[in-house]
N, C-alpha and C positions, 0 to 999 in steps of 0.2 A: 581435351578432358584431360587426358597426362597431366599437365602443366595447373591446370585447374586444381586436378585433386593433389598434389602434391600441395600447390601453396594452402588450399583448408587444411589439409595433416598437421602441416607443418606453424602453420598460426592461427587457427581457429576459426577462420571468416567465414560465411555461406556457403553455400559450392554454385550457387546460383551467378551469387556474384563475385567469386573468385574466375569463373569461366564468364560471363556477360559481362565484367566491366577491368577485371585485373589481367585474362591474356587479351580480352581485345584492345584495350587501351596502350597496351605494352607493344603489342603489335602495329598497330595505326601509328606509334610515336616512331618505332623504327622503321617503316616503312613510308615516315614523310619524310626524315633526314636524309633515306635512300634516296627520295625522288629530290630532294634539294641538293644534292651532290655536286652537279651540273648545273646547278641555276642562281650561286651564291656566288656573285661575281666579286672583284677587287674595283674600288672607287676610284675616281678624280673627283677629292675637295673642290669646293668654288672658292675661287682665290682672286688677289690681284695679277694683274699681268705680268706683273716682274718676279711672280713665287710659282712652285708646281708643287702640288699636294695628293700624293698619292697614298689611297690605302689597301692595303696589300693585305691578304689572309692566307695564314700560313699556321701549318701545327706547331704546338707550343710543345709537345714532345712525348714524355709519357706523365698524362693522368691518373692521380689517385683515386678511386670513388668507393666513400661508404655509406650504405645506406642502412634502414633501417629496416625492423621486422613488419611494422601494420600494411605498407605496401611493398612487398620485398621486389615484386615483378616490375610494376610503374615504373620505382624512384627509378629501378636498375636502367629502364629505360629510358629515361630523362634525360640520363647523364651521360651513359654508352654510345647510346646512335649519335648524338653530334657529336662528341667527341671522335669517333670513329668515322665520321662522317666528314670532318673535318682535317683523318689526315695524321690522327693519333695513336698512340697504342694507350692502351687501357689495363690498369691493374686495381678490378670490382671487390673489396672486401663486403660482403653482406651480414648482416646481423648474425649472431651467434643462434637465434634464437630463428632464424628462417633461413638456412642458407640451398637447401635443396635447388628451387628453380635456377637461381644463379649459375647452381652448377651446370644443371640440365640445358643454360643457355651456351655456356661456355663450350660444351659439345655440338650444339645446336650451329651453333659460330663456324665451329670447325666442319660440319658436315655441308656448310652453306658457301664454304669458300675463304673466310677468314684467316690470314695464315697463321700458323702455330705462333705464339708468342704476342701475337697483336691484343687478343684481346684474354684475359687471365684474369684467374677468378682464386682468390687464397682466402678460405675462412679460416675464422678463428675470434676470440676473445678480444676486446679493442687494445686492453696492454700488451700482447703477444702480436697483432695482426695490426691493426689501426695504427695503433701509434708508429712503428718502423714506417709503414707510408707516409704519414704525415711527416713523420722527421727525416725521410730517406731524400739524399743531395742528389739523385738521381732524377727525382719526379718532380715535373717542373709544375704540375698545380692540379690541389686537392680539390673537392668536391665532395661535401657534407650535408646530410640531410640528417637530424635528429635532436637531439636535448641540445637547451641552450647551453648547459653545461660544459657538454663534449664542444660543443662548436666553439666554446668559449679557448679551450684546452688545443682543438685544432688551429688557430690563429696563433695561439703563443707555439705553437710545433712549428708551424710552414718561418715566423719568426726567427727559432732558434735554427733551420736548417740555412735552406738558401735562399729563403726570402720566396718562397713559389707564391702563385697567385692562392688565395684561399675563397671557396666558392661554398657559402653555408644557410642552407635553410634548418629558420631553428621551431623551438616553441612557438605555441600561440593560445591565444586566450581571448577568441574575436566576439565581439560585439554584435548582435545581430539586434535594431532600433525596429519597432513598431510603432509609427505614429499612428493617430485615430483616423488621420485620413487617410489609413493606406484602402489602395483602390480594393484590394482582393483581400480581405479576411481568411476566408479558409485557403486561401494560396499561401499566403505568409504562415497559417497555421501549420499546414503540412510541413513546409520547405523547415520550420525551426526547429519540428517535431522529429522530423526525414532525416536531416544533415547531425544533428547531436548525435541518432540511436544508429546512424549509420557506421559500420565495421568496428559495432562496440563503441564507439564514441573514439575510439583510437585512431583520430586523426590533427594532424598539427594544427588544421585548421576549423577546425570541428564549431562552432559558433555556441560558446559553451555559457555564454553570459547574453541573458534575453533582457532588452530593456524595453517594456511595454510601458506606454502611455494611460494613466493611472483611468481615466472615464473608458477605457476597454479594457482594462487589462482583465476583468471575470467574464466576461464573454467569452475572451483568445483565452484564459487556464481551461474554459469548460469545451472548447472543441478539445482543446491539444491532449485534456487528458481521455477525451473519447478514442484518440488515437492512439493511446500507450498500447492496449493489446495487442494491437497490431505488430508490437515489436517483442514481444517475448523472448526471451532465450530459448534459444532449441538446439537439437543435433545439427552442425554445419553440414555433413552430407545430404540432409535432407532435402532437398528442394524448396520444398515451403517455406524454410528456413529463413528471416530474416535479420533475426540477431544474432549471432555467436556464440562463441566462447570465448572469452577474454585469451593472450596470448599464451599466459602461465600463473602460475599460484603469486608470484613475486608480486608483476602486474595488478591481480586480482586482490591481494592483502592489500596493495596502493587505494585502491580506489575505493577500498571499502571504509579503509583508515578517513579519507579525503569526506567521505558521507560522514562519517561519525563527526567528524569536524563541526559539518554543520546543523549535524544538529546540535552537538554543545554549544555551538555560537549563537543557536537561537532563530536557526530558519526553517521555514514550517514545508514537512515531509508530504508531499498530496501525493506521491507515487513512487512505490519500489522502494529503495536504502537498503535490500540486501542483498546476499549471495542467494543464486537458484542452482537446483540439479535436477536440468532436466538429461541429461544424461550423467551416469555412475562416473565420481573421480575428474570431470570436467570443473572447469573453472569458469562459471557465469555471475553475471551481476544483472539484476532487474534494471528494467530503464528507469532512473531516479530523476525525478523533481523537486525541487525543492521552490518554495515562492519566499517573500518576506526577506532576501537578502538584500544585504547589504552592501557598498563598494569593500568594506573596509575585513570583511569576511575571509576565511581563508579559503573558501571556494568561491569568491569570485575572483581571486588576485592569481591565485595559480593554477598551473595546467596540470588536469587528473588523469587527462588522455585514458577516459572511461564513459561510459553512458551515464553522466552526469548533467542535469540542465540546469543551473544557478538563474531564476527569474527576478529581476529589480523595474519596479517602477519608476515612472516620472511623471512629472508635469510641465517640464518648460524646455527649449529645444537647447536653450546654449547649457543648460546643467546637462543634460543627455550626451552630449556630443563632448561635453571636458569629461566627461566620468568614463566612456567609451575608450577618450584619448588617455585618463588615466591607468597607464597599463606600464610593465616594464615588457611584454611583448608587440608587436606588432606585424603581423601577419596576412589578416583579412578582416574585411568588414562591409555590413551589410544595414541597409537602413531601405524600407519601406515607406513611403508616402505619396503623395499626389503630387505635390511642391517639387517643384525640382529645386528651385531653390533653396 
C-alpha cells in the first residue's frame, strides 16, 4: 500500500494499477531473479574434439541504471534484479519526476540484507546525476530506458569514457494492425483502446498507430468509441479511476501540442482532444482518437507519450506492413488476423 501510494503521488497513475500492476510486477521480477541465482550455470559449448569452449557467468562490476518516470518501480526492478543476482553492484538514477519509490527500495534492500554500497540510489537531474554515471570510468555497464534522444547521448558517453556496455530501451511508435479476418473483433477493439489509454498513454510500447482494414474500419471505430467513456480521467487516488494524471504540466503541454498538430494537419478528431480537470490543479488529457490519419502526419510519425490514438486505414497487406515498418522506432508491433502466414 505504501509503495503504491508513493508511486501514484509521484507520477499520477491510478492507485489500483500502481498496486495491482506496478508493485506486484516489481516484486515478482525481484523474486524471479532471486530464485534464478543458483539455477543459471556456466556452459560448455559444443565444439570439435580438438577444442574446448567454456561460457562462464561472471559479474561485470558496477552497473549504472537510469530509469524513466512512467513505470518507476517496474523499470527499476527489471534492471536491478538481474544485475544484483549476477553479483554486480548497482547505482540507480531514477527520474527526477519520480524518485520516491527508488529511495524506498534502497531502504528495503538494506532491511532485506543487501550489503551497504551494493545497491545505491542517486536521485537528480540528467546532467548532474545521469551523465556522470554514463561517463564514469569505474562504471562497467550502463542500462537506460527512456527517450531515443537521451539514449543516443548515453551511447556517446559510453564511448567517450571506458567503452562501457550500454543497454538502451528507447521510444516507440508501435503499429497495431487489424485485418478484416480478425477472429475476434471485440477483443481487438478492447486491446487497441485499453492499451493506448492504459497508464495515460505514457508507455513506450503503446500501440499508438492503429491500422484497420478499410472494410471493417467503420464497425471497429463504432465499437471503439463506445469504450472511450470507460477511460475518462479521474482522481488517481480513487480506486475506480482507470486513467489518471499526466506526470506534469510540461508533458501535458507536449501532448496537447501534438493534438493541435493533428487537427491542423487534417486528421479527423473523433474523441477527446483537450485537457480535462477532474481534480483542481492537475494535469489531465481526455482520451483522444484521430481518424483519417496519413503516414506523413506528425501524430503518425513522432512519439507522443500520451492518450492519443492515430487511426489509419489500408486495403493491401503488403502496403500496411511497409507502412508499419516505415518508422525510426522499432519496439513492438501487433497483427490481428486468422491467417498466420
